[in-house]
C-alpha positions in Angstrom: -10.6 222.4 99.8 -7.7 219.9 99.9 -8.5 216.2 100.2 -7.8 214.9 103.7 -4.9 212.4 104.3 -5.8 208.9 104.2 -4.5 206.7 107.1 -4.0 203.0 107.0 -3.7 200.6 104.0 -6.4 200.7 101.3 -9.1 198.1 101.3 -9.7 197.4 105.0 -10.0 194.0 106.7 -10.4 190.8 104.7 -9.3 187.4 104.3 -7.9 186.5 107.8 -6.6 190.0 108.7 -8.2 191.8 111.5 -9.0 195.5 111.6 -6.5 198.0 113.1 -4.9 197.2 116.3 -5.5 199.2 119.5 -2.2 200.9 120.2 -2.8 200.8 124.0 -2.7 196.8 123.8 0.5 195.7 125.0 0.3 192.2 123.6 2.5 191.7 120.5 0.4 190.2 117.7 1.6 187.3 115.4 2.4 188.8 112.1 3.3 187.4 108.7 4.5 189.8 106.1 3.0 192.6 108.1 -0.4 191.1 108.3 -2.1 190.3 111.6 -2.9 186.8 112.1 -6.1 185.5 113.8 -6.7 182.6 116.2 -8.0 179.5 114.5 -10.3 178.9 117.6 -12.1 182.1 118.4 -10.8 184.8 115.7 -9.2 187.0 118.1 -5.7 188.5 117.2 -3.2 185.6 117.5 -0.2 186.2 119.8 1.8 183.3 118.1 2.0 179.6 117.1 0.8 177.7 120.2 0.1 173.9 120.3 0.4 173.6 116.6 -1.9 176.5 115.5 -2.1 180.3 115.5 -3.9 181.2 118.8 -4.6 184.0 120.9 -3.5 184.1 124.7 -6.9 183.1 125.8 -7.2 180.1 123.8 -3.7 179.1 124.4 -4.3 179.3 128.2 -7.6 177.4 128.1 -6.1 174.7 126.0 -3.0 174.4 128.3 -5.3 174.0 131.4 -7.6 171.6 129.7 -4.7 169.2 128.8 -2.5 169.6 132.0 -5.4 169.1 134.3 -7.3 166.6 132.1 -10.5 168.6 132.5 -13.8 166.8 131.7 -16.3 169.7 130.7 -19.9 169.8 131.4 -22.1 168.7 128.6 -23.1 171.2 126.0 -26.7 172.4 126.3 -26.9 173.0 122.7 -26.3 170.1 120.7 -22.4 170.5 121.0 -22.7 173.0 118.1 -21.9 176.3 119.7 -20.3 179.1 117.8 -16.9 179.9 119.3 -16.1 183.5 118.6 -14.0 186.1 120.7 -17.1 187.7 122.3 -18.6 184.4 123.5 -15.6 181.9 123.7 -16.1 181.3 127.4 -19.8 180.3 127.3 -19.5 176.7 126.4 -16.1 175.2 127.4 -16.9 171.7 125.8 -17.4 173.2 122.5 -14.5 175.5 122.8 -12.1 172.4 123.7 -13.7 170.5 120.9 -12.8 173.3 118.4 -9.2 173.5 119.8 -8.9 170.0 118.8 -10.8 170.5 115.5 -8.5 173.2 114.3 -5.4 171.1 115.2 -4.2 171.9 118.7 -2.2 169.2 120.4 0.4 168.8 123.0 
């Protein structure tokens, strides 16, 4: 039997590079030398350089609304130490805003 063709690059995802993208996703990801960049806040695919860091559309919009409307978020219920990742980034707004600032987002 002949070996089957291998698709994609060898090695898989590592070191700030995301797994293969969904071809149905219309968002253009931020790329550097053909590598997909990840959001510094939540780890989702970054759509570009926003407010001083590589960020996804969700975190870009969240930060924009936070600063434009000067929102004061409800106090964190978990010692202000929530993990902000793509699947749960909406659970604690105070910790998400804190992480935006921590990674360097600014006006």
